[in-house]
N, C-alpha and C positions, 0 to 999 in steps of 0.2 A: 802603034801610031801615036799615042798620048805621050810617050816617052820622047819620042822625035820632037813633036810640039814643045816639050818641056825645054828640050836641049836647044831648039832654036831660039826660044825666048831668052834663056841664059845666056845665050851666045850674043844676041842682041843687046841684052842689058850691059854684058861687059864690054861690048864695043862702044856703047854710049858712054860708059865710063872712062874708057881709054881715051875717047875722043875729048871729054872733059878734062882730062888730067893734061892734055897737049898744051892747054891755055898756061903759059907761065902766070904765076901770081903777080908779077911786075906789071904785065898787060892787063890783067884783071882791075889791079888796084889803080893804074893810069885811067882806065875806062870810067871807073866809079868816080875818079877825082874831077875828070873832065866833065862828066855828066852833072856833077854839082855845080861846076861853074857855070855850065849852059843854063841849068835851072835857075840860078841867081840872077841871070840876065833874061829869064823868062822865056828862053828858047828851049822849049820842050821837046821839039821835034829833033834837034840836034843831040839833046841829052839823050834821047831814047836810041838815037841811032849810035851813040858811043857804046852803050850797053849791048846792043845787038849784034855789035861787031866781036863781042867776046861772050855771045849767049851760050849758057850753059843750061839745059834742060833741066838737070837735076840740082840747080843753085838754087836754094830757098830765097837767098838775098838778092839775087838778079832778077827773078821773077817777082818779088814782091816790089823791088825799086820800079819795074817796068809797068806794075799794075798802077803805080802812083803816078809816073811819069806820063803814062797815057791818059790817066784820069786828067791831069792837069792840061793836056794837049786837048782835051775835048774828045779823044778816042775812047769814048766808053765802052764798046764791045771789047775792042782790044784789051782795056784794063780789065774787064771783067774775065777775060780769058787767062791773064797773068795772074789775077788774084786767086782764081780757082786753081791753078797749077800749084801756088804757093800753099795754098790750103791742103792740096793733096799731097805735099811735101812734108807738111808740118800740121798734120789733122788736129792736134790737141792745142795749138797755138791761139791765142785770141787776136794778136796782131794782125794776121792777114783777114780774119774775119771783119774786124772793124774796118780796114782798108777796103774789103769788097763791098761794104754797105755804100761808100762814096758814089762809085758809077751807077749802083742800083738806084740810089737816092736821085741821081741826076736823070736817070731815064722814068722816074715816077713809079718805079717798081716796089712800092711800099709793102706789099703784101710779103714780098720776099725779104725786104729788110728785116721786118718784124721775125720771120723765120731764123734770120742770121742771129739777131740779138737773143732770141730764145735759145738758140744752139750755144752761145756764148754763157749764158746763165747756167745752162745745163753743165757746162764745164768749170764755170767759176762763178758759184752761186751768190758771191758776195760782190759781184762786180758792178759797182755802182755807176759806172759810165754807161754801162748797157742799160740797167735799170733807169736812168735817166732819160735816155734816148727813146726807150720803149714807152717811158710814162709820157713823153712830150708828144709822140706819135698819137696815143690814144686821147690825150687831151686837145690836140688840134682837130682830130676827128669827132670830138665832143662826147667821146666815151669816158666820162670822168669816173665812173664806177670801176673801170679797169686801170685808168691812170693813177688813182689813188694808191693803189696797193704798191706800186713801185716807188712813188715819191715817199709814202710811208717807210718802206724799207731803207731808202736812203738816209732818212731823218732818224729812224732808229739805230742806225750804224754810225752816222756821222751827225749828232744832234745839233751841231752849230754850223753846218754847211749851208752856205749861202743859197746856191741855186736849187738844193732840195728843199730848203725852208721855203724859198718863194713859191715854187711851183705846188707845194703842199698845201700852202697858204691860199694859192688862187683855185685850186682843184677843191678844196673845202668850200670855199666861197661858192663856186659853181654848182656843188652839191647842196646848198642852203645851209651849212655847217658854219654859221657866222661867228660863233663863239670860239671855235677851234681855228678859224681863219683870222681872227683880230689877234690871237695869242702868237700865232705863226708868223704874221706881218711885223709884230712887235719885236720878235726875235731877230726877224731879218733886219729892224732897223737897229738892233744892237751890234749887228755884224757890220752893216753899213748905213750908218746914220742918216745920209742924204739920199737914200735909195728912193727914185721916183715910183717905180712899180709896187713897192710895199706901201708908200703913202696913199697912192691912188686905191690900193685894195683897203685900207683902213677907212677912207671916205665912204667906202661902199657899204662897209659893215655896220657904220652908224644909224 
């Protein structure tokens, strides 16, 4: 019985691949091209329709793009479904996980967003983009002791990075580390001499 089930599964899988193979590349390329044109005009629904007309369940690129377009159209649950599918297809890729956080954030599912960023860091431990977003979430929650670890890592990796320095400075200030905050804000002003946020921070450490 188990052997029969396996054969049925293999048969369904092969049929799915054959169905996908029936779509000529020219048709797929044309649908993608038209979807970009509609996106440029802000017509996300038509952009989605173009790709759905050539939808291939096992196509990472199609699922990823449908995740993005549905997010832009405000169809957050649909966006989540397509991003999940793209993650299933490319489980080690960071790209679909970052996309997945967009509809989750729009729905206010911040704990799930944190989980996704941690998954990215498990896969790519030096991914400063994930570090920055995680740090910002904890900063906005007032969890400065957690936020500072991520901003410190960014600055350790990129000592003259504007975003990392600025948030590291503000987090130090919130924790009462005024001396460190002052040094960090000064470094920000070496990067962007007219930065108002860094100037505001310096006034607060005096």
